mmCIF entry with sequence, helices, sheets and N, C-alpha, C, O atoms, coordinates in Angstrom:
data_MODEL
# 
_entry.id   MODEL 
# 
_entity.id                         1 
_entity.type                       polymer 
_entity.pdbx_number_of_molecules   1 
# 
_entity_poly.entity_id                      1 
_entity_poly.type                           'polypeptide(L)' 
_entity_poly.nstd_linkage                   no 
_entity_poly.nstd_monomer                   no 
_entity_poly.pdbx_seq_one_letter_code       MFFVAVLALMGVLLGAAAHTSLSGFLLAAALIAGWLALFGAREGVSYLRRR 
_entity_poly.pdbx_seq_one_letter_code_can   MFFVAVLALMGVLLGAAAHTSLSGFLLAAALIAGWLALFGAREGVSYLRRR 
_entity_poly.pdbx_strand_id                 A 
# 
loop_
_entity_poly_seq.entity_id 
_entity_poly_seq.num 
_entity_poly_seq.mon_id 
_entity_poly_seq.hetero 
1 1  MET n 
1 2  PHE n 
1 3  PHE n 
1 4  VAL n 
1 5  ALA n 
1 6  VAL n 
1 7  LEU n 
1 8  ALA n 
1 9  LEU n 
1 10 MET n 
1 11 GLY n 
1 12 VAL n 
1 13 LEU n 
1 14 LEU n 
1 15 GLY n 
1 16 ALA n 
1 17 ALA n 
1 18 ALA n 
1 19 HIS n 
1 20 THR n 
1 21 SER n 
1 22 LEU n 
1 23 SER n 
1 24 GLY n 
1 25 PHE n 
1 26 LEU n 
1 27 LEU n 
1 28 ALA n 
1 29 ALA n 
1 30 ALA n 
1 31 LEU n 
1 32 ILE n 
1 33 ALA n 
1 34 GLY n 
1 35 TRP n 
1 36 LEU n 
1 37 ALA n 
1 38 LEU n 
1 39 PHE n 
1 40 GLY n 
1 41 ALA n 
1 42 ARG n 
1 43 GLU n 
1 44 GLY n 
1 45 VAL n 
1 46 SER n 
1 47 TYR n 
1 48 LEU n 
1 49 ARG n 
1 50 ARG n 
1 51 ARG n 
# 
_struct_asym.id          A 
_struct_asym.entity_id   1 
# 
loop_
_struct_conf.conf_type_id 
_struct_conf.id 
_struct_conf.pdbx_PDB_helix_id 
_struct_conf.beg_label_comp_id 
_struct_conf.beg_label_asym_id 
_struct_conf.beg_label_seq_id 
_struct_conf.pdbx_beg_PDB_ins_code 
_struct_conf.end_label_comp_id 
_struct_conf.end_label_asym_id 
_struct_conf.end_label_seq_id 
_struct_conf.pdbx_end_PDB_ins_code 
_struct_conf.beg_auth_comp_id 
_struct_conf.beg_auth_asym_id 
_struct_conf.beg_auth_seq_id 
_struct_conf.end_auth_comp_id 
_struct_conf.end_auth_asym_id 
_struct_conf.end_auth_seq_id 
_struct_conf.pdbx_PDB_helix_class 
_struct_conf.details 
_struct_conf.pdbx_PDB_helix_length 
HELX_P HELX_P1 AA1 PHE A 2  ? ALA A 18 ? PHE A 2  ALA A 18 1 ? 17 
HELX_P HELX_P2 AA2 LEU A 22 ? ARG A 50 ? LEU A 22 ARG A 50 1 ? 29 
# 
_struct_conf_type.id          HELX_P 
_struct_conf_type.criteria    ? 
_struct_conf_type.reference   ? 
# 
loop_
_atom_site.group_PDB 
_atom_site.id 
_atom_site.type_symbol 
_atom_site.label_atom_id 
_atom_site.label_alt_id 
_atom_site.label_comp_id 
_atom_site.label_asym_id 
_atom_site.label_entity_id 
_atom_site.label_seq_id 
_atom_site.pdbx_PDB_ins_code 
_atom_site.Cartn_x 
_atom_site.Cartn_y 
_atom_site.Cartn_z 
_atom_site.occupancy 
_atom_site.B_iso_or_equiv 
_atom_site.pdbx_formal_charge 
_atom_site.auth_seq_id 
_atom_site.auth_comp_id 
_atom_site.auth_asym_id 
_atom_site.auth_atom_id 
_atom_site.pdbx_PDB_model_num 
ATOM 1   N N  . MET A 1 1  ? 46.743 36.369 -237.420 1.00 0.00 ? 1  MET A N  1 
ATOM 2   C CA . MET A 1 1  ? 46.633 37.299 -236.248 1.00 0.00 ? 1  MET A CA 1 
ATOM 3   C C  . MET A 1 1  ? 47.163 38.645 -236.572 1.00 0.00 ? 1  MET A C  1 
ATOM 4   O O  . MET A 1 1  ? 46.605 39.653 -236.140 1.00 0.00 ? 1  MET A O  1 
ATOM 5   N N  . PHE A 1 2  ? 48.278 38.700 -237.357 1.00 0.00 ? 2  PHE A N  1 
ATOM 6   C CA . PHE A 1 2  ? 48.849 39.995 -237.744 1.00 0.00 ? 2  PHE A CA 1 
ATOM 7   C C  . PHE A 1 2  ? 47.913 40.743 -238.603 1.00 0.00 ? 2  PHE A C  1 
ATOM 8   O O  . PHE A 1 2  ? 47.813 41.963 -238.472 1.00 0.00 ? 2  PHE A O  1 
ATOM 9   N N  . PHE A 1 3  ? 47.206 40.080 -239.491 1.00 0.00 ? 3  PHE A N  1 
ATOM 10  C CA . PHE A 1 3  ? 46.262 40.765 -240.405 1.00 0.00 ? 3  PHE A CA 1 
ATOM 11  C C  . PHE A 1 3  ? 45.120 41.361 -239.656 1.00 0.00 ? 3  PHE A C  1 
ATOM 12  O O  . PHE A 1 3  ? 44.660 42.446 -240.013 1.00 0.00 ? 3  PHE A O  1 
ATOM 13  N N  . VAL A 1 4  ? 44.613 40.676 -238.580 1.00 0.00 ? 4  VAL A N  1 
ATOM 14  C CA . VAL A 1 4  ? 43.570 41.215 -237.783 1.00 0.00 ? 4  VAL A CA 1 
ATOM 15  C C  . VAL A 1 4  ? 44.037 42.432 -237.027 1.00 0.00 ? 4  VAL A C  1 
ATOM 16  O O  . VAL A 1 4  ? 43.285 43.397 -236.894 1.00 0.00 ? 4  VAL A O  1 
ATOM 17  N N  . ALA A 1 5  ? 45.253 42.415 -236.528 1.00 0.00 ? 5  ALA A N  1 
ATOM 18  C CA . ALA A 1 5  ? 45.762 43.641 -235.802 1.00 0.00 ? 5  ALA A CA 1 
ATOM 19  C C  . ALA A 1 5  ? 45.912 44.808 -236.741 1.00 0.00 ? 5  ALA A C  1 
ATOM 20  O O  . ALA A 1 5  ? 45.661 45.946 -236.344 1.00 0.00 ? 5  ALA A O  1 
ATOM 21  N N  . VAL A 1 6  ? 46.317 44.567 -237.984 1.00 0.00 ? 6  VAL A N  1 
ATOM 22  C CA . VAL A 1 6  ? 46.488 45.585 -238.942 1.00 0.00 ? 6  VAL A CA 1 
ATOM 23  C C  . VAL A 1 6  ? 45.116 46.200 -239.323 1.00 0.00 ? 6  VAL A C  1 
ATOM 24  O O  . VAL A 1 6  ? 44.982 47.416 -239.461 1.00 0.00 ? 6  VAL A O  1 
ATOM 25  N N  . LEU A 1 7  ? 44.151 45.361 -239.480 1.00 0.00 ? 7  LEU A N  1 
ATOM 26  C CA . LEU A 1 7  ? 42.784 45.864 -239.754 1.00 0.00 ? 7  LEU A CA 1 
ATOM 27  C C  . LEU A 1 7  ? 42.195 46.683 -238.654 1.00 0.00 ? 7  LEU A C  1 
ATOM 28  O O  . LEU A 1 7  ? 41.536 47.695 -238.891 1.00 0.00 ? 7  LEU A O  1 
ATOM 29  N N  . ALA A 1 8  ? 42.449 46.218 -237.385 1.00 0.00 ? 8  ALA A N  1 
ATOM 30  C CA . ALA A 1 8  ? 41.992 46.932 -236.223 1.00 0.00 ? 8  ALA A CA 1 
ATOM 31  C C  . ALA A 1 8  ? 42.642 48.290 -236.090 1.00 0.00 ? 8  ALA A C  1 
ATOM 32  O O  . ALA A 1 8  ? 41.968 49.265 -235.756 1.00 0.00 ? 8  ALA A O  1 
ATOM 33  N N  . LEU A 1 9  ? 43.989 48.383 -236.354 1.00 0.00 ? 9  LEU A N  1 
ATOM 34  C CA . LEU A 1 9  ? 44.658 49.646 -236.375 1.00 0.00 ? 9  LEU A CA 1 
ATOM 35  C C  . LEU A 1 9  ? 44.237 50.571 -237.424 1.00 0.00 ? 9  LEU A C  1 
ATOM 36  O O  . LEU A 1 9  ? 44.161 51.778 -237.190 1.00 0.00 ? 9  LEU A O  1 
ATOM 37  N N  . MET A 1 10 ? 43.948 50.057 -238.609 1.00 0.00 ? 10 MET A N  1 
ATOM 38  C CA . MET A 1 10 ? 43.434 50.864 -239.691 1.00 0.00 ? 10 MET A CA 1 
ATOM 39  C C  . MET A 1 10 ? 42.042 51.451 -239.347 1.00 0.00 ? 10 MET A C  1 
ATOM 40  O O  . MET A 1 10 ? 41.739 52.606 -239.644 1.00 0.00 ? 10 MET A O  1 
ATOM 41  N N  . GLY A 1 11 ? 41.230 50.614 -238.720 1.00 0.00 ? 11 GLY A N  1 
ATOM 42  C CA . GLY A 1 11 ? 39.927 51.119 -238.271 1.00 0.00 ? 11 GLY A CA 1 
ATOM 43  C C  . GLY A 1 11 ? 40.040 52.249 -237.261 1.00 0.00 ? 11 GLY A C  1 
ATOM 44  O O  . GLY A 1 11 ? 39.296 53.226 -237.337 1.00 0.00 ? 11 GLY A O  1 
ATOM 45  N N  . VAL A 1 12 ? 40.942 52.125 -236.338 1.00 0.00 ? 12 VAL A N  1 
ATOM 46  C CA . VAL A 1 12 ? 41.179 53.178 -235.333 1.00 0.00 ? 12 VAL A CA 1 
ATOM 47  C C  . VAL A 1 12 ? 41.625 54.508 -236.030 1.00 0.00 ? 12 VAL A C  1 
ATOM 48  O O  . VAL A 1 12 ? 41.096 55.587 -235.765 1.00 0.00 ? 12 VAL A O  1 
ATOM 49  N N  . LEU A 1 13 ? 42.629 54.355 -236.935 1.00 0.00 ? 13 LEU A N  1 
ATOM 50  C CA . LEU A 1 13 ? 43.140 55.533 -237.582 1.00 0.00 ? 13 LEU A CA 1 
ATOM 51  C C  . LEU A 1 13 ? 42.120 56.204 -238.517 1.00 0.00 ? 13 LEU A C  1 
ATOM 52  O O  . LEU A 1 13 ? 42.051 57.431 -238.580 1.00 0.00 ? 13 LEU A O  1 
ATOM 53  N N  . LEU A 1 14 ? 41.321 55.389 -239.247 1.00 0.00 ? 14 LEU A N  1 
ATOM 54  C CA . LEU A 1 14 ? 40.285 55.958 -240.038 1.00 0.00 ? 14 LEU A CA 1 
ATOM 55  C C  . LEU A 1 14 ? 39.221 56.632 -239.256 1.00 0.00 ? 14 LEU A C  1 
ATOM 56  O O  . LEU A 1 14 ? 38.683 57.657 -239.677 1.00 0.00 ? 14 LEU A O  1 
ATOM 57  N N  . GLY A 1 15 ? 38.895 56.062 -238.089 1.00 0.00 ? 15 GLY A N  1 
ATOM 58  C CA . GLY A 1 15 ? 37.909 56.654 -237.187 1.00 0.00 ? 15 GLY A CA 1 
ATOM 59  C C  . GLY A 1 15 ? 38.417 57.969 -236.691 1.00 0.00 ? 15 GLY A C  1 
ATOM 60  O O  . GLY A 1 15 ? 37.662 58.939 -236.633 1.00 0.00 ? 15 GLY A O  1 
ATOM 61  N N  . ALA A 1 16 ? 39.705 58.038 -236.320 1.00 0.00 ? 16 ALA A N  1 
ATOM 62  C CA . ALA A 1 16 ? 40.280 59.319 -235.847 1.00 0.00 ? 16 ALA A CA 1 
ATOM 63  C C  . ALA A 1 16 ? 40.282 60.376 -236.923 1.00 0.00 ? 16 ALA A C  1 
ATOM 64  O O  . ALA A 1 16 ? 40.020 61.551 -236.665 1.00 0.00 ? 16 ALA A O  1 
ATOM 65  N N  . ALA A 1 17 ? 40.593 59.927 -238.184 1.00 0.00 ? 17 ALA A N  1 
ATOM 66  C CA . ALA A 1 17 ? 40.585 60.895 -239.259 1.00 0.00 ? 17 ALA A CA 1 
ATOM 67  C C  . ALA A 1 17 ? 39.166 61.380 -239.636 1.00 0.00 ? 17 ALA A C  1 
ATOM 68  O O  . ALA A 1 17 ? 39.016 62.484 -240.159 1.00 0.00 ? 17 ALA A O  1 
ATOM 69  N N  . ALA A 1 18 ? 38.196 60.615 -239.391 1.00 0.00 ? 18 ALA A N  1 
ATOM 70  C CA . ALA A 1 18 ? 36.803 60.990 -239.679 1.00 0.00 ? 18 ALA A CA 1 
ATOM 71  C C  . ALA A 1 18 ? 36.362 62.075 -238.688 1.00 0.00 ? 18 ALA A C  1 
ATOM 72  O O  . ALA A 1 18 ? 35.482 62.874 -239.007 1.00 0.00 ? 18 ALA A O  1 
ATOM 73  N N  . HIS A 1 19 ? 36.952 62.113 -237.515 1.00 0.00 ? 19 HIS A N  1 
ATOM 74  C CA . HIS A 1 19 ? 36.493 63.060 -236.526 1.00 0.00 ? 19 HIS A CA 1 
ATOM 75  C C  . HIS A 1 19 ? 37.305 64.333 -236.404 1.00 0.00 ? 19 HIS A C  1 
ATOM 76  O O  . HIS A 1 19 ? 37.087 65.166 -235.525 1.00 0.00 ? 19 HIS A O  1 
ATOM 77  N N  . THR A 1 20 ? 38.261 64.450 -237.335 1.00 0.00 ? 20 THR A N  1 
ATOM 78  C CA . THR A 1 20 ? 39.103 65.717 -237.396 1.00 0.00 ? 20 THR A CA 1 
ATOM 79  C C  . THR A 1 20 ? 38.559 66.560 -238.537 1.00 0.00 ? 20 THR A C  1 
ATOM 80  O O  . THR A 1 20 ? 37.839 66.124 -239.435 1.00 0.00 ? 20 THR A O  1 
ATOM 81  N N  . SER A 1 21 ? 39.002 67.880 -238.403 1.00 0.00 ? 21 SER A N  1 
ATOM 82  C CA . SER A 1 21 ? 38.559 68.793 -239.484 1.00 0.00 ? 21 SER A CA 1 
ATOM 83  C C  . SER A 1 21 ? 39.342 68.437 -240.764 1.00 0.00 ? 21 SER A C  1 
ATOM 84  O O  . SER A 1 21 ? 40.401 67.814 -240.706 1.00 0.00 ? 21 SER A O  1 
ATOM 85  N N  . LEU A 1 22 ? 38.803 68.843 -241.893 1.00 0.00 ? 22 LEU A N  1 
ATOM 86  C CA . LEU A 1 22 ? 39.454 68.570 -243.184 1.00 0.00 ? 22 LEU A CA 1 
ATOM 87  C C  . LEU A 1 22 ? 40.841 69.224 -243.230 1.00 0.00 ? 22 LEU A C  1 
ATOM 88  O O  . LEU A 1 22 ? 41.812 68.610 -243.672 1.00 0.00 ? 22 LEU A O  1 
ATOM 89  N N  . SER A 1 23 ? 40.917 70.453 -242.778 1.00 0.00 ? 23 SER A N  1 
ATOM 90  C CA . SER A 1 23 ? 42.219 71.160 -242.828 1.00 0.00 ? 23 SER A CA 1 
ATOM 91  C C  . SER A 1 23 ? 43.257 70.473 -241.920 1.00 0.00 ? 23 SER A C  1 
ATOM 92  O O  . SER A 1 23 ? 44.431 70.416 -242.286 1.00 0.00 ? 23 SER A O  1 
ATOM 93  N N  . GLY A 1 24 ? 42.863 69.961 -240.769 1.00 0.00 ? 24 GLY A N  1 
ATOM 94  C CA . GLY A 1 24 ? 43.758 69.234 -239.874 1.00 0.00 ? 24 GLY A CA 1 
ATOM 95  C C  . GLY A 1 24 ? 44.255 67.956 -240.495 1.00 0.00 ? 24 GLY A C  1 
ATOM 96  O O  . GLY A 1 24 ? 45.433 67.607 -240.413 1.00 0.00 ? 24 GLY A O  1 
ATOM 97  N N  . PHE A 1 25 ? 43.255 67.221 -241.163 1.00 0.00 ? 25 PHE A N  1 
ATOM 98  C CA . PHE A 1 25 ? 43.569 65.972 -241.820 1.00 0.00 ? 25 PHE A CA 1 
ATOM 99  C C  . PHE A 1 25 ? 44.532 66.190 -243.003 1.00 0.00 ? 25 PHE A C  1 
ATOM 100 O O  . PHE A 1 25 ? 45.466 65.413 -243.194 1.00 0.00 ? 25 PHE A O  1 
ATOM 101 N N  . LEU A 1 26 ? 44.301 67.239 -243.784 1.00 0.00 ? 26 LEU A N  1 
ATOM 102 C CA . LEU A 1 26 ? 45.183 67.501 -244.879 1.00 0.00 ? 26 LEU A CA 1 
ATOM 103 C C  . LEU A 1 26 ? 46.555 67.985 -244.479 1.00 0.00 ? 26 LEU A C  1 
ATOM 104 O O  . LEU A 1 26 ? 47.548 67.713 -245.154 1.00 0.00 ? 26 LEU A O  1 
ATOM 105 N N  . LEU A 1 27 ? 46.603 68.712 -243.364 1.00 0.00 ? 27 LEU A N  1 
ATOM 106 C CA . LEU A 1 27 ? 47.922 69.126 -242.881 1.00 0.00 ? 27 LEU A CA 1 
ATOM 107 C C  . LEU A 1 27 ? 48.701 67.865 -242.422 1.00 0.00 ? 27 LEU A C  1 
ATOM 108 O O  . LEU A 1 27 ? 49.871 67.714 -242.775 1.00 0.00 ? 27 LEU A O  1 
ATOM 109 N N  . ALA A 1 28 ? 48.092 66.995 -241.670 1.00 0.00 ? 28 ALA A N  1 
ATOM 110 C CA . ALA A 1 28 ? 48.704 65.788 -241.223 1.00 0.00 ? 28 ALA A CA 1 
ATOM 111 C C  . ALA A 1 28 ? 49.137 64.902 -242.388 1.00 0.00 ? 28 ALA A C  1 
ATOM 112 O O  . ALA A 1 28 ? 50.210 64.300 -242.357 1.00 0.00 ? 28 ALA A O  1 
ATOM 113 N N  . ALA A 1 29 ? 48.305 64.833 -243.395 1.00 0.00 ? 29 ALA A N  1 
ATOM 114 C CA . ALA A 1 29 ? 48.594 64.020 -244.567 1.00 0.00 ? 29 ALA A CA 1 
ATOM 115 C C  . ALA A 1 29 ? 49.796 64.680 -245.297 1.00 0.00 ? 29 ALA A C  1 
ATOM 116 O O  . ALA A 1 29 ? 50.659 63.948 -245.782 1.00 0.00 ? 29 ALA A O  1 
ATOM 117 N N  . ALA A 1 30 ? 49.888 66.010 -245.395 1.00 0.00 ? 30 ALA A N  1 
ATOM 118 C CA . ALA A 1 30 ? 51.011 66.622 -246.050 1.00 0.00 ? 30 ALA A CA 1 
ATOM 119 C C  . ALA A 1 30 ? 52.310 66.439 -245.287 1.00 0.00 ? 30 ALA A C  1 
ATOM 120 O O  . ALA A 1 30 ? 53.365 66.255 -245.893 1.00 0.00 ? 30 ALA A O  1 
ATOM 121 N N  . LEU A 1 31 ? 52.243 66.486 -243.975 1.00 0.00 ? 31 LEU A N  1 
ATOM 122 C CA . LEU A 1 31 ? 53.429 66.298 -243.145 1.00 0.00 ? 31 LEU A CA 1 
ATOM 123 C C  . LEU A 1 31 ? 53.954 64.798 -243.298 1.00 0.00 ? 31 LEU A C  1 
ATOM 124 O O  . LEU A 1 31 ? 55.155 64.559 -243.430 1.00 0.00 ? 31 LEU A O  1 
ATOM 125 N N  . ILE A 1 32 ? 53.055 63.884 -243.273 1.00 0.00 ? 32 ILE A N  1 
ATOM 126 C CA . ILE A 1 32 ? 53.441 62.463 -243.480 1.00 0.00 ? 32 ILE A CA 1 
ATOM 127 C C  . ILE A 1 32 ? 54.031 62.251 -244.835 1.00 0.00 ? 32 ILE A C  1 
ATOM 128 O O  . ILE A 1 32 ? 55.040 61.559 -244.966 1.00 0.00 ? 32 ILE A O  1 
ATOM 129 N N  . ALA A 1 33 ? 53.418 62.844 -245.882 1.00 0.00 ? 33 ALA A N  1 
ATOM 130 C CA . ALA A 1 33 ? 53.864 62.698 -247.253 1.00 0.00 ? 33 ALA A CA 1 
ATOM 131 C C  . ALA A 1 33 ? 55.303 63.280 -247.396 1.00 0.00 ? 33 ALA A C  1 
ATOM 132 O O  . ALA A 1 33 ? 56.184 62.687 -248.019 1.00 0.00 ? 33 ALA A O  1 
ATOM 133 N N  . GLY A 1 34 ? 55.473 64.423 -246.808 1.00 0.00 ? 34 GLY A N  1 
ATOM 134 C CA . GLY A 1 34 ? 56.820 65.101 -246.831 1.00 0.00 ? 34 GLY A CA 1 
ATOM 135 C C  . GLY A 1 34 ? 57.828 64.263 -246.142 1.00 0.00 ? 34 GLY A C  1 
ATOM 136 O O  . GLY A 1 34 ? 58.938 64.130 -246.657 1.00 0.00 ? 34 GLY A O  1 
ATOM 137 N N  . TRP A 1 35 ? 57.529 63.676 -245.000 1.00 0.00 ? 35 TRP A N  1 
ATOM 138 C CA . TRP A 1 35 ? 58.439 62.861 -244.247 1.00 0.00 ? 35 TRP A CA 1 
ATOM 139 C C  . TRP A 1 35 ? 58.792 61.603 -245.075 1.00 0.00 ? 35 TRP A C  1 
ATOM 140 O O  . TRP A 1 35 ? 59.951 61.189 -245.106 1.00 0.00 ? 35 TRP A O  1 
ATOM 141 N N  . LEU A 1 36 ? 57.813 61.013 -245.729 1.00 0.00 ? 36 LEU A N  1 
ATOM 142 C CA . LEU A 1 36 ? 58.022 59.829 -246.557 1.00 0.00 ? 36 LEU A CA 1 
ATOM 143 C C  . LEU A 1 36 ? 58.938 60.193 -247.773 1.00 0.00 ? 36 LEU A C  1 
ATOM 144 O O  . LEU A 1 36 ? 59.837 59.433 -248.132 1.00 0.00 ? 36 LEU A O  1 
ATOM 145 N N  . ALA A 1 37 ? 58.685 61.352 -248.378 1.00 0.00 ? 37 ALA A N  1 
ATOM 146 C CA . ALA A 1 37 ? 59.505 61.790 -249.480 1.00 0.00 ? 37 ALA A CA 1 
ATOM 147 C C  . ALA A 1 37 ? 60.942 62.005 -249.074 1.00 0.00 ? 37 ALA A C  1 
ATOM 148 O O  . ALA A 1 37 ? 61.843 61.575 -249.794 1.00 0.00 ? 37 ALA A O  1 
ATOM 149 N N  . LEU A 1 38 ? 61.197 62.653 -247.950 1.00 0.00 ? 38 LEU A N  1 
ATOM 150 C CA . LEU A 1 38 ? 62.520 62.831 -247.472 1.00 0.00 ? 38 LEU A CA 1 
ATOM 151 C C  . LEU A 1 38 ? 63.228 61.451 -247.129 1.00 0.00 ? 38 LEU A C  1 
ATOM 152 O O  . LEU A 1 38 ? 64.414 61.264 -247.400 1.00 0.00 ? 38 LEU A O  1 
ATOM 153 N N  . PHE A 1 39 ? 62.498 60.579 -246.568 1.00 0.00 ? 39 PHE A N  1 
ATOM 154 C CA . PHE A 1 39 ? 63.041 59.238 -246.230 1.00 0.00 ? 39 PHE A CA 1 
ATOM 155 C C  . PHE A 1 39 ? 63.410 58.504 -247.487 1.00 0.00 ? 39 PHE A C  1 
ATOM 156 O O  . PHE A 1 39 ? 64.460 57.866 -247.556 1.00 0.00 ? 39 PHE A O  1 
ATOM 157 N N  . GLY A 1 40 ? 62.537 58.590 -248.504 1.00 0.00 ? 40 GLY A N  1 
ATOM 158 C CA . GLY A 1 40 ? 62.787 57.878 -249.762 1.00 0.00 ? 40 GLY A CA 1 
ATOM 159 C C  . GLY A 1 40 ? 63.966 58.527 -250.485 1.00 0.00 ? 40 GLY A C  1 
ATOM 160 O O  . GLY A 1 40 ? 64.767 57.813 -251.088 1.00 0.00 ? 40 GLY A O  1 
ATOM 161 N N  . ALA A 1 41 ? 64.098 59.810 -250.448 1.00 0.00 ? 41 ALA A N  1 
ATOM 162 C CA . ALA A 1 41 ? 65.257 60.462 -251.059 1.00 0.00 ? 41 ALA A CA 1 
ATOM 163 C C  . ALA A 1 41 ? 66.549 60.062 -250.448 1.00 0.00 ? 41 ALA A C  1 
ATOM 164 O O  . ALA A 1 41 ? 67.528 59.759 -251.128 1.00 0.00 ? 41 ALA A O  1 
ATOM 165 N N  . ARG A 1 42 ? 66.531 60.069 -249.045 1.00 0.00 ? 42 ARG A N  1 
ATOM 166 C CA . ARG A 1 42 ? 67.713 59.673 -248.321 1.00 0.00 ? 42 ARG A CA 1 
ATOM 167 C C  . ARG A 1 42 ? 68.130 58.227 -248.583 1.00 0.00 ? 42 ARG A C  1 
ATOM 168 O O  . ARG A 1 42 ? 69.321 57.926 -248.660 1.00 0.00 ? 42 ARG A O  1 
ATOM 169 N N  . GLU A 1 43 ? 67.157 57.342 -248.720 1.00 0.00 ? 43 GLU A N  1 
ATOM 170 C CA . GLU A 1 43 ? 67.503 55.938 -248.977 1.00 0.00 ? 43 GLU A CA 1 
ATOM 171 C C  . GLU A 1 43 ? 67.967 55.842 -250.423 1.00 0.00 ? 43 GLU A C  1 
ATOM 172 O O  . GLU A 1 43 ? 68.849 55.035 -250.717 1.00 0.00 ? 43 GLU A O  1 
ATOM 173 N N  . GLY A 1 44 ? 67.396 56.653 -251.360 1.00 0.00 ? 44 GLY A N  1 
ATOM 174 C CA . GLY A 1 44 ? 67.847 56.540 -252.719 1.00 0.00 ? 44 GLY A CA 1 
ATOM 175 C C  . GLY A 1 44 ? 69.319 56.993 -252.843 1.00 0.00 ? 44 GLY A C  1 
ATOM 176 O O  . GLY A 1 44 ? 70.112 56.356 -253.537 1.00 0.00 ? 44 GLY A O  1 
ATOM 177 N N  . VAL A 1 45 ? 69.673 58.103 -252.159 1.00 0.00 ? 45 VAL A N  1 
ATOM 178 C CA . VAL A 1 45 ? 71.071 58.570 -252.185 1.00 0.00 ? 45 VAL A CA 1 
ATOM 179 C C  . VAL A 1 45 ? 71.994 57.525 -251.548 1.00 0.00 ? 45 VAL A C  1 
ATOM 180 O O  . VAL A 1 45 ? 73.099 57.282 -252.033 1.00 0.00 ? 45 VAL A O  1 
ATOM 181 N N  . SER A 1 46 ? 71.538 56.927 -250.484 1.00 0.00 ? 46 SER A N  1 
ATOM 182 C CA . SER A 1 46 ? 72.345 55.885 -249.833 1.00 0.00 ? 46 SER A CA 1 
ATOM 183 C C  . SER A 1 46 ? 72.535 54.675 -250.741 1.00 0.00 ? 46 SER A C  1 
ATOM 184 O O  . SER A 1 46 ? 73.601 54.059 -250.734 1.00 0.00 ? 46 SER A O  1 
ATOM 185 N N  . TYR A 1 47 ? 71.540 54.336 -251.503 1.00 0.00 ? 47 TYR A N  1 
ATOM 186 C CA . TYR A 1 47 ? 71.597 53.209 -252.411 1.00 0.00 ? 47 TYR A CA 1 
ATOM 187 C C  . TYR A 1 47 ? 72.609 53.518 -253.578 1.00 0.00 ? 47 TYR A C  1 
ATOM 188 O O  . TYR A 1 47 ? 73.417 52.671 -253.959 1.00 0.00 ? 47 TYR A O  1 
ATOM 189 N N  . LEU A 1 48 ? 72.524 54.724 -254.101 1.00 0.00 ? 48 LEU A N  1 
ATOM 190 C CA . LEU A 1 48 ? 73.431 55.087 -255.180 1.00 0.00 ? 48 LEU A CA 1 
ATOM 191 C C  . LEU A 1 48 ? 74.848 55.170 -254.715 1.00 0.00 ? 48 LEU A C  1 
ATOM 192 O O  . LEU A 1 48 ? 75.757 54.875 -255.491 1.00 0.00 ? 48 LEU A O  1 
ATOM 193 N N  . ARG A 1 49 ? 75.093 55.566 -253.464 1.00 0.00 ? 49 ARG A N  1 
ATOM 194 C CA . ARG A 1 49 ? 76.491 55.635 -252.962 1.00 0.00 ? 49 ARG A CA 1 
ATOM 195 C C  . ARG A 1 49 ? 77.056 54.209 -252.754 1.00 0.00 ? 49 ARG A C  1 
ATOM 196 O O  . ARG A 1 49 ? 78.265 54.017 -252.881 1.00 0.00 ? 49 ARG A O  1 
ATOM 197 N N  . ARG A 1 50 ? 76.239 53.244 -252.448 1.00 0.00 ? 50 ARG A N  1 
ATOM 198 C CA . ARG A 1 50 ? 76.727 51.895 -252.191 1.00 0.00 ? 50 ARG A CA 1 
ATOM 199 C C  . ARG A 1 50 ? 77.008 51.154 -253.544 1.00 0.00 ? 50 ARG A C  1 
ATOM 200 O O  . ARG A 1 50 ? 77.714 50.147 -253.549 1.00 0.00 ? 50 ARG A O  1 
ATOM 201 N N  . ARG A 1 51 ? 76.485 51.627 -254.619 1.00 0.00 ? 51 ARG A N  1 
ATOM 202 C CA . ARG A 1 51 ? 76.686 50.981 -255.937 1.00 0.00 ? 51 ARG A CA 1 
ATOM 203 C C  . ARG A 1 51 ? 78.017 51.146 -256.454 1.00 0.00 ? 51 ARG A C  1 
ATOM 204 O O  . ARG A 1 51 ? 78.321 50.658 -257.542 1.00 0.00 ? 51 ARG A O  1 
# 
């Protein structure tokens, strides 16, 4: 059931991305990538401090 829900959510997100402009899509992708990079860096620093 979880897999079906994930596939449905991916379909909704891909459909929304298909209806936006390319510049808006790239801006959103850059913002998400930046947030993930900051999150990963923060987790990496936290991991190194715990060692």
